[in-house]
CHARMM internal coordinates of N, CA and C (Angstrom, degrees):
IC EDIT
DIST 1 N 1 CA 1.4440
DIST 1 CA 1 C 1.5070
ANGL 1 N 1 CA 1 C 110.14
DIST 1 C 2 N 1.2553
ANGL 1 CA 1 C 2 N 117.09
DIHE 1 N 1 CA 1 C 2 N 130.41
DIST 2 N 2 CA 1.4122
ANGL 1 C 2 N 2 CA 122.18
DIHE 1 CA 1 C 2 N 2 CA -178.93
DIST 2 CA 2 C 1.5261
ANGL 2 N 2 CA 2 C 112.15
DIHE 1 C 2 N 2 CA 2 C -74.59
DIST 2 C 3 N 1.3289
ANGL 2 CA 2 C 3 N 119.54
DIHE 2 N 2 CA 2 C 3 N 168.63
DIST 3 N 3 CA 1.4244
ANGL 2 C 3 N 3 CA 123.71
DIHE 2 CA 2 C 3 N 3 CA -177.23
DIST 3 CA 3 C 1.5377
ANGL 3 N 3 CA 3 C 116.38
DIHE 2 C 3 N 3 CA 3 C -60.91
DIST 3 C 4 N 1.4002
ANGL 3 CA 3 C 4 N 113.77
DIHE 3 N 3 CA 3 C 4 N -37.40
DIST 4 N 4 CA 1.4579
ANGL 3 C 4 N 4 CA 120.53
DIHE 3 CA 3 C 4 N 4 CA -178.00
DIST 4 CA 4 C 1.5643
ANGL 4 N 4 CA 4 C 107.79
DIHE 3 C 4 N 4 CA 4 C -69.39
DIST 4 C 5 N 1.2677
ANGL 4 CA 4 C 5 N 118.54
DIHE 4 N 4 CA 4 C 5 N -42.50
DIST 5 N 5 CA 1.5351
ANGL 4 C 5 N 5 CA 119.42
DIHE 4 CA 4 C 5 N 5 CA -178.76
DIST 5 CA 5 C 1.4993
ANGL 5 N 5 CA 5 C 107.40
DIHE 4 C 5 N 5 CA 5 C -70.29
DIST 5 C 6 N 1.3160
ANGL 5 CA 5 C 6 N 121.53
DIHE 5 N 5 CA 5 C 6 N -36.69
DIST 6 N 6 CA 1.4364
ANGL 5 C 6 N 6 CA 123.81
DIHE 5 CA 5 C 6 N 6 CA 177.45
DIST 6 CA 6 C 1.4607
ANGL 6 N 6 CA 6 C 111.51
DIHE 5 C 6 N 6 CA 6 C -63.49
DIST 6 C 7 N 1.3386
ANGL 6 CA 6 C 7 N 120.33
DIHE 6 N 6 CA 6 C 7 N -42.54
DIST 7 N 7 CA 1.4684
ANGL 6 C 7 N 7 CA 124.74
DIHE 6 CA 6 C 7 N 7 CA -179.70
DIST 7 CA 7 C 1.5865
ANGL 7 N 7 CA 7 C 106.37
DIHE 6 C 7 N 7 CA 7 C -67.22
DIST 7 C 8 N 1.2672
ANGL 7 CA 7 C 8 N 117.66
DIHE 7 N 7 CA 7 C 8 N -41.73
DIST 8 N 8 CA 1.4616
ANGL 7 C 8 N 8 CA 122.73
DIHE 7 CA 7 C 8 N 8 CA -179.07
DIST 8 CA 8 C 1.5317
ANGL 8 N 8 CA 8 C 109.56
DIHE 7 C 8 N 8 CA 8 C -59.30
DIST 8 C 9 N 1.3755
ANGL 8 CA 8 C 9 N 116.50
DIHE 8 N 8 CA 8 C 9 N -47.49
DIST 9 N 9 CA 1.4387
ANGL 8 C 9 N 9 CA 122.65
DIHE 8 CA 8 C 9 N 9 CA -179.94
DIST 9 CA 9 C 1.5327
ANGL 9 N 9 CA 9 C 108.15
DIHE 8 C 9 N 9 CA 9 C -63.46
DIST 9 C 10 N 1.2309
ANGL 9 CA 9 C 10 N 121.86
DIHE 9 N 9 CA 9 C 10 N -41.60
DIST 10 N 10 CA 1.5090
ANGL 9 C 10 N 10 CA 127.29
DIHE 9 CA 9 C 10 N 10 CA -179.02
DIST 10 CA 10 C 1.5587
ANGL 10 N 10 CA 10 C 106.35
DIHE 9 C 10 N 10 CA 10 C -62.31
DIST 10 C 11 N 1.3465
ANGL 10 CA 10 C 11 N 115.39
DIHE 10 N 10 CA 10 C 11 N -47.80
DIST 11 N 11 CA 1.5301
ANGL 10 C 11 N 11 CA 118.73
DIHE 10 CA 10 C 11 N 11 CA -179.02
DIST 11 CA 11 C 1.5580
ANGL 11 N 11 CA 11 C 107.60
DIHE 10 C 11 N 11 CA 11 C -63.84
DIST 11 C 12 N 1.3168
ANGL 11 CA 11 C 12 N 118.95
DIHE 11 N 11 CA 11 C 12 N -42.94
DIST 12 N 12 CA 1.4488
ANGL 11 C 12 N 12 CA 118.73
DIHE 11 CA 11 C 12 N 12 CA 178.93
DIST 12 CA 12 C 1.5673
ANGL 12 N 12 CA 12 C 114.11
DIHE 11 C 12 N 12 CA 12 C -63.82
DIST 12 C 13 N 1.3383
ANGL 12 CA 12 C 13 N 112.20
DIHE 12 N 12 CA 12 C 13 N -35.68
DIST 13 N 13 CA 1.4945
ANGL 12 C 13 N 13 CA 116.19
DIHE 12 CA 12 C 13 N 13 CA 176.30
DIST 13 CA 13 C 1.5325
ANGL 13 N 13 CA 13 C 109.46
DIHE 12 C 13 N 13 CA 13 C -62.83
DIST 13 C 14 N 1.3030
ANGL 13 CA 13 C 14 N 116.32
DIHE 13 N 13 CA 13 C 14 N -48.19
DIST 14 N 14 CA 1.4497
ANGL 13 C 14 N 14 CA 121.19
DIHE 13 CA 13 C 14 N 14 CA -178.84
DIST 14 CA 14 C 1.5467
ANGL 14 N 14 CA 14 C 113.88
DIHE 13 C 14 N 14 CA 14 C -60.51
DIST 14 C 15 N 1.3626
ANGL 14 CA 14 C 15 N 116.99
DIHE 14 N 14 CA 14 C 15 N -38.22
DIST 15 N 15 CA 1.4101
ANGL 14 C 15 N 15 CA 119.20
DIHE 14 CA 14 C 15 N 15 CA 174.75
DIST 15 CA 15 C 1.4629
ANGL 15 N 15 CA 15 C 115.15
DIHE 14 C 15 N 15 CA 15 C -65.46
DIST 15 C 16 N 1.3854
ANGL 15 CA 15 C 16 N 112.19
DIHE 15 N 15 CA 15 C 16 N -40.79
DIST 16 N 16 CA 1.4562
ANGL 15 C 16 N 16 CA 118.00
DIHE 15 CA 15 C 16 N 16 CA 174.73
DIST 16 CA 16 C 1.6072
ANGL 16 N 16 CA 16 C 113.92
DIHE 15 C 16 N 16 CA 16 C -62.33
DIST 16 C 17 N 1.2959
ANGL 16 CA 16 C 17 N 114.55
DIHE 16 N 16 CA 16 C 17 N -41.12
DIST 17 N 17 CA 1.4965
ANGL 16 C 17 N 17 CA 120.23
DIHE 16 CA 16 C 17 N 17 CA -179.40
DIST 17 CA 17 C 1.5370
ANGL 17 N 17 CA 17 C 107.12
DIHE 16 C 17 N 17 CA 17 C -65.88
DIST 17 C 18 N 1.3803
ANGL 17 CA 17 C 18 N 118.41
DIHE 17 N 17 CA 17 C 18 N -43.60
DIST 18 N 18 CA 1.4443
ANGL 17 C 18 N 18 CA 119.78
DIHE 17 CA 17 C 18 N 18 CA 177.02
DIST 18 CA 18 C 1.4985
ANGL 18 N 18 CA 18 C 113.46
DIHE 17 C 18 N 18 CA 18 C -58.86
DIST 18 C 19 N 1.3620
ANGL 18 CA 18 C 19 N 118.18
DIHE 18 N 18 CA 18 C 19 N -41.39
DIST 19 N 19 CA 1.3969
ANGL 18 C 19 N 19 CA 125.49
DIHE 18 CA 18 C 19 N 19 CA -179.64
DIST 19 CA 19 C 1.4735
ANGL 19 N 19 CA 19 C 108.51
DIHE 18 C 19 N 19 CA 19 C -61.21
DIST 19 C 20 N 1.3705
ANGL 19 CA 19 C 20 N 115.62
DIHE 19 N 19 CA 19 C 20 N -46.39
DIST 20 N 20 CA 1.5218
ANGL 19 C 20 N 20 CA 121.22
DIHE 19 CA 19 C 20 N 20 CA 179.16
DIST 20 CA 20 C 1.5284
ANGL 20 N 20 CA 20 C 110.63
DIHE 19 C 20 N 20 CA 20 C -59.64
DIST 20 C 21 N 1.3038
ANGL 20 CA 20 C 21 N 112.94
DIHE 20 N 20 CA 20 C 21 N -45.48
DIST 21 N 21 CA 1.4842
ANGL 20 C 21 N 21 CA 117.91
DIHE 20 CA 20 C 21 N 21 CA -178.70
DIST 21 CA 21 C 1.5001
ANGL 21 N 21 CA 21 C 110.15
DIHE 20 C 21 N 21 CA 21 C -60.32
DIST 21 C 22 N 1.3461
ANGL 21 CA 21 C 22 N 117.97
DIHE 21 N 21 CA 21 C 22 N -45.89
DIST 22 N 22 CA 1.4058
ANGL 21 C 22 N 22 CA 122.10
DIHE 21 CA 21 C 22 N 22 CA -179.82
DIST 22 CA 22 C 1.5281
ANGL 22 N 22 CA 22 C 111.89
DIHE 21 C 22 N 22 CA 22 C -63.54
DIST 22 C 23 N 1.2823
ANGL 22 CA 22 C 23 N 116.92
DIHE 22 N 22 CA 22 C 23 N -38.92
DIST 23 N 23 CA 1.4725
ANGL 22 C 23 N 23 CA 119.22
DIHE 22 CA 22 C 23 N 23 CA 178.27
DIST 23 CA 23 C 1.5327
ANGL 23 N 23 CA 23 C 108.93
DIHE 22 C 23 N 23 CA 23 C -63.89
DIST 23 C 24 N 1.3499
ANGL 23 CA 23 C 24 N 119.84
DIHE 23 N 23 CA 23 C 24 N -43.74
DIST 24 N 24 CA 1.4408
ANGL 23 C 24 N 24 CA 121.21
DIHE 23 CA 23 C 24 N 24 CA 177.18
DIST 24 CA 24 C 1.4133
ANGL 24 N 24 CA 24 C 111.73
DIHE 23 C 24 N 24 CA 24 C -63.07
DIST 24 C 25 N 1.3111
ANGL 24 CA 24 C 25 N 121.36
DIHE 24 N 24 CA 24 C 25 N -51.74
DIST 25 N 25 CA 1.4775
ANGL 24 C 25 N 25 CA 126.51
DIHE 24 CA 24 C 25 N 25 CA -171.58
DIST 25 CA 25 C 1.6028
ANGL 25 N 25 CA 25 C 108.82
DIHE 24 C 25 N 25 CA 25 C -67.98
DIST 25 C 26 N 1.3422
ANGL 25 CA 25 C 26 N 119.32
DIHE 25 N 25 CA 25 C 26 N -30.89
DIST 26 N 26 CA 1.4775
ANGL 25 C 26 N 26 CA 121.30
DIHE 25 CA 25 C 26 N 26 CA -174.75
DIST 26 CA 26 C 1.5189
ANGL 26 N 26 CA 26 C 109.84
DIHE 25 C 26 N 26 CA 26 C -93.74
DIST 26 C 27 N 1.2720
ANGL 26 CA 26 C 27 N 117.79
DIHE 26 N 26 CA 26 C 27 N -13.12
DIST 27 N 27 CA 1.5692
ANGL 26 C 27 N 27 CA 121.08
DIHE 26 CA 26 C 27 N 27 CA -177.01
DIST 27 CA 27 C 1.5100
ANGL 27 N 27 CA 27 C 109.83
DIHE 26 C 27 N 27 CA 27 C -59.74
DIST 27 C 28 N 1.3381
ANGL 27 CA 27 C 28 N 126.18
DIHE 27 N 27 CA 27 C 28 N -46.26
DIST 28 N 28 CA 1.4208
ANGL 27 C 28 N 28 CA 120.50
DIHE 27 CA 27 C 28 N 28 CA 178.42
DIST 28 CA 28 C 1.5097
ANGL 28 N 28 CA 28 C 116.53
DIHE 27 C 28 N 28 CA 28 C -61.45
DIST 28 C 29 N 1.3656
ANGL 28 CA 28 C 29 N 114.94
DIHE 28 N 28 CA 28 C 29 N -31.94
DIST 29 N 29 CA 1.4055
ANGL 28 C 29 N 29 CA 119.38
DIHE 28 CA 28 C 29 N 29 CA 178.57
DIST 29 CA 29 C 1.5526
ANGL 29 N 29 CA 29 C 109.77
DIHE 28 C 29 N 29 CA 29 C -71.80
DIST 29 C 30 N 1.4030
ANGL 29 CA 29 C 30 N 116.80
DIHE 29 N 29 CA 29 C 30 N -44.61
DIST 30 N 30 CA 1.4586
ANGL 29 C 30 N 30 CA 118.18
DIHE 29 CA 29 C 30 N 30 CA 177.53
DIST 30 CA 30 C 1.4732
ANGL 30 N 30 CA 30 C 113.38
DIHE 29 C 30 N 30 CA 30 C -59.95
DIST 30 C 31 N 1.3603
ANGL 30 CA 30 C 31 N 116.65
DIHE 30 N 30 CA 30 C 31 N -31.15
DIST 31 N 31 CA 1.4477
ANGL 30 C 31 N 31 CA 121.53
DIHE 30 CA 30 C 31 N 31 CA 179.17
DIST 31 CA 31 C 1.5371
ANGL 31 N 31 CA 31 C 114.69
DIHE 30 C 31 N 31 CA 31 C -79.35
DIST 31 C 32 N 1.3124
ANGL 31 CA 31 C 32 N 114.62
DIHE 31 N 31 CA 31 C 32 N -1.96
DIST 32 N 32 CA 1.5124
ANGL 31 C 32 N 32 CA 120.02
DIHE 31 CA 31 C 32 N 32 CA 177.85
DIST 32 CA 32 C 1.5046
ANGL 32 N 32 CA 32 C 109.84
DIHE 31 C 32 N 32 CA 32 C 79.42
DIST 32 C 33 N 1.3232
ANGL 32 CA 32 C 33 N 122.95
DIHE 32 N 32 CA 32 C 33 N 12.44
DIST 33 N 33 CA 1.4630
ANGL 32 C 33 N 33 CA 121.32
DIHE 32 CA 32 C 33 N 33 CA -178.53
DIST 33 CA 33 C 1.5546
ANGL 33 N 33 CA 33 C 110.77
DIHE 32 C 33 N 33 CA 33 C -76.91
DIST 33 C 34 N 1.3786
ANGL 33 CA 33 C 34 N 119.35
DIHE 33 N 33 CA 33 C 34 N -29.03
DIST 34 N 34 CA 1.3820
ANGL 33 C 34 N 34 CA 125.73
DIHE 33 CA 33 C 34 N 34 CA -177.76
DIST 34 CA 34 C 1.5137
ANGL 34 N 34 CA 34 C 111.83
DIHE 33 C 34 N 34 CA 34 C -142.97
DIST 34 C 35 N 1.3255
ANGL 34 CA 34 C 35 N 117.36
DIHE 34 N 34 CA 34 C 35 N 157.98
DIST 35 N 35 CA 1.5113
ANGL 34 C 35 N 35 CA 118.48
DIHE 34 CA 34 C 35 N 35 CA 179.22
DIST 35 CA 35 C 1.5455
ANGL 35 N 35 CA 35 C 110.33
DIHE 34 C 35 N 35 CA 35 C -82.84
DIST 35 C 36 N 1.3232
ANGL 35 CA 35 C 36 N 118.57
DIHE 35 N 35 CA 35 C 36 N -27.35
DIST 36 N 36 CA 1.4257
ANGL 35 C 36 N 36 CA 123.25
DIHE 35 CA 35 C 36 N 36 CA 178.61
DIST 36 CA 36 C 1.5370
ANGL 36 N 36 CA 36 C 112.09
DIHE 35 C 36 N 36 CA 36 C -143.31
DIST 36 C 37 N 1.3232
ANGL 36 CA 36 C 37 N 115.51
DIHE 36 N 36 CA 36 C 37 N 139.21
DIST 37 N 37 CA 1.5043
ANGL 36 C 37 N 37 CA 115.39
DIHE 36 CA 36 C 37 N 37 CA -177.94
DIST 37 CA 37 C 1.4978
ANGL 37 N 37 CA 37 C 117.32
DIHE 36 C 37 N 37 CA 37 C -49.29
DIST 37 C 38 N 1.3260
ANGL 37 CA 37 C 38 N 116.73
DIHE 37 N 37 CA 37 C 38 N -31.29
DIST 38 N 38 CA 1.4810
ANGL 37 C 38 N 38 CA 120.93
DIHE 37 CA 37 C 38 N 38 CA -178.35
DIST 38 CA 38 C 1.5441
ANGL 38 N 38 CA 38 C 110.01
DIHE 37 C 38 N 38 CA 38 C -68.00
DIST 38 C 39 N 1.3423
ANGL 38 CA 38 C 39 N 119.64
DIHE 38 N 38 CA 38 C 39 N -20.03
DIST 39 N 39 CA 1.4131
ANGL 38 C 39 N 39 CA 120.42
DIHE 38 CA 38 C 39 N 39 CA 178.38
DIST 39 CA 39 C 1.4575
ANGL 39 N 39 CA 39 C 114.66
DIHE 38 C 39 N 39 CA 39 C -81.07
DIST 39 C 40 N 1.3309
ANGL 39 CA 39 C 40 N 118.51
DIHE 39 N 39 CA 39 C 40 N -8.03
DIST 40 N 40 CA 1.4181
ANGL 39 C 40 N 40 CA 122.92
DIHE 39 CA 39 C 40 N 40 CA 179.81
DIST 40 CA 40 C 1.5542
ANGL 40 N 40 CA 40 C 109.94
DIHE 39 C 40 N 40 CA 40 C -86.44
DIST 40 C 41 N 1.3356
ANGL 40 CA 40 C 41 N 119.21
DIHE 40 N 40 CA 40 C 41 N 119.27
DIST 41 N 41 CA 1.4839
ANGL 40 C 41 N 41 CA 120.08
DIHE 40 CA 40 C 41 N 41 CA -170.36
DIST 41 CA 41 C 1.5324
ANGL 41 N 41 CA 41 C 117.86
DIHE 40 C 41 N 41 CA 41 C -66.54
DIST 41 C 42 N 1.3345
ANGL 41 CA 41 C 42 N 114.91
DIHE 41 N 41 CA 41 C 42 N -14.12
DIST 42 N 42 CA 1.4913
ANGL 41 C 42 N 42 CA 117.00
DIHE 41 CA 41 C 42 N 42 CA -178.85
DIST 42 CA 42 C 1.5017
ANGL 42 N 42 CA 42 C 113.70
DIHE 41 C 42 N 42 CA 42 C -92.42
DIST 42 C 43 N 1.3363
ANGL 42 CA 42 C 43 N 118.77
DIHE 42 N 42 CA 42 C 43 N -1.66
DIST 43 N 43 CA 1.4703
ANGL 42 C 43 N 43 CA 119.27
DIHE 42 CA 42 C 43 N 43 CA 176.75
DIST 43 CA 43 C 1.5380
ANGL 43 N 43 CA 43 C 106.98
DIHE 42 C 43 N 43 CA 43 C -80.18
DIST 43 C 44 N 1.3152
ANGL 43 CA 43 C 44 N 115.72
DIHE 43 N 43 CA 43 C 44 N 118.88
DIST 44 N 44 CA 1.4152
ANGL 43 C 44 N 44 CA 121.08
DIHE 43 CA 43 C 44 N 44 CA -174.33
DIST 44 CA 44 C 1.4981
ANGL 44 N 44 CA 44 C 112.47
DIHE 43 C 44 N 44 CA 44 C -85.71
DIST 44 C 45 N 1.3575
ANGL 44 CA 44 C 45 N 119.82
DIHE 44 N 44 CA 44 C 45 N -36.53
DIST 45 N 45 CA 1.3951
ANGL 44 C 45 N 45 CA 123.33
DIHE 44 CA 44 C 45 N 45 CA -178.00
DIST 45 CA 45 C 1.5493
ANGL 45 N 45 CA 45 C 110.28
DIHE 44 C 45 N 45 CA 45 C -98.46
DIST 45 C 46 N 1.2987
ANGL 45 CA 45 C 46 N 115.98
DIHE 45 N 45 CA 45 C 46 N 150.04
DIST 46 N 46 CA 1.4462
ANGL 45 C 46 N 46 CA 118.73
DIHE 45 CA 45 C 46 N 46 CA 173.27
DIST 46 CA 46 C 1.5523
ANGL 46 N 46 CA 46 C 111.46
DIHE 45 C 46 N 46 CA 46 C -59.80
DIST 46 C 47 N 1.2737
ANGL 46 CA 46 C 47 N 121.76
DIHE 46 N 46 CA 46 C 47 N 127.88
DIST 47 N 47 CA 1.4564
ANGL 46 C 47 N 47 CA 123.37
DIHE 46 CA 46 C 47 N 47 CA -174.79
DIST 47 CA 47 C 1.5197
ANGL 47 N 47 CA 47 C 110.36
DIHE 46 C 47 N 47 CA 47 C -62.29
DIST 47 C 48 N 1.3481
ANGL 47 CA 47 C 48 N 115.10
DIHE 47 N 47 CA 47 C 48 N 125.27
DIST 48 N 48 CA 1.4124
ANGL 47 C 48 N 48 CA 123.79
DIHE 47 CA 47 C 48 N 48 CA -179.74
DIST 48 CA 48 C 1.5317
ANGL 48 N 48 CA 48 C 112.28
DIHE 47 C 48 N 48 CA 48 C -109.71
DIST 48 C 49 N 1.3049
ANGL 48 CA 48 C 49 N 113.42
DIHE 48 N 48 CA 48 C 49 N 14.02
DIST 49 N 49 CA 1.5226
ANGL 48 C 49 N 49 CA 120.60
DIHE 48 CA 48 C 49 N 49 CA -167.92
DIST 49 CA 49 C 1.4783
ANGL 49 N 49 CA 49 C 106.42
DIHE 48 C 49 N 49 CA 49 C -110.20
DIST 49 C 50 N 1.3770
ANGL 49 CA 49 C 50 N 113.74
DIHE 49 N 49 CA 49 C 50 N 140.02
DIST 50 N 50 CA 1.4310
ANGL 49 C 50 N 50 CA 118.69
DIHE 49 CA 49 C 50 N 50 CA 176.07
DIST 50 CA 50 C 1.5466
ANGL 50 N 50 CA 50 C 109.25
DIHE 49 C 50 N 50 CA 50 C -69.80
DIST 50 C 51 N 1.2512
ANGL 50 CA 50 C 51 N 120.93
DIHE 50 N 50 CA 50 C 51 N 143.12
DIST 51 N 51 CA 1.4863
ANGL 50 C 51 N 51 CA 118.71
DIHE 50 CA 50 C 51 N 51 CA -177.97
DIST 51 CA 51 C 1.4207
ANGL 51 N 51 CA 51 C 110.41
DIHE 50 C 51 N 51 CA 51 C -170.77
END
COOR INIT
IC SEED 1 N 1 CA 1 C
IC BUILD
């Protein structure tokens, strides 16, 4: 695999990981459990997701 394809795959991986993180962090809010993801005690990272 050449360098360009490798970088593209790494970027795609990072985008998918961010999407997964956003899904996990925003899920309690979407379920109506909290008003903001930061209010949910099991969110370990500061929420970096728009919501």
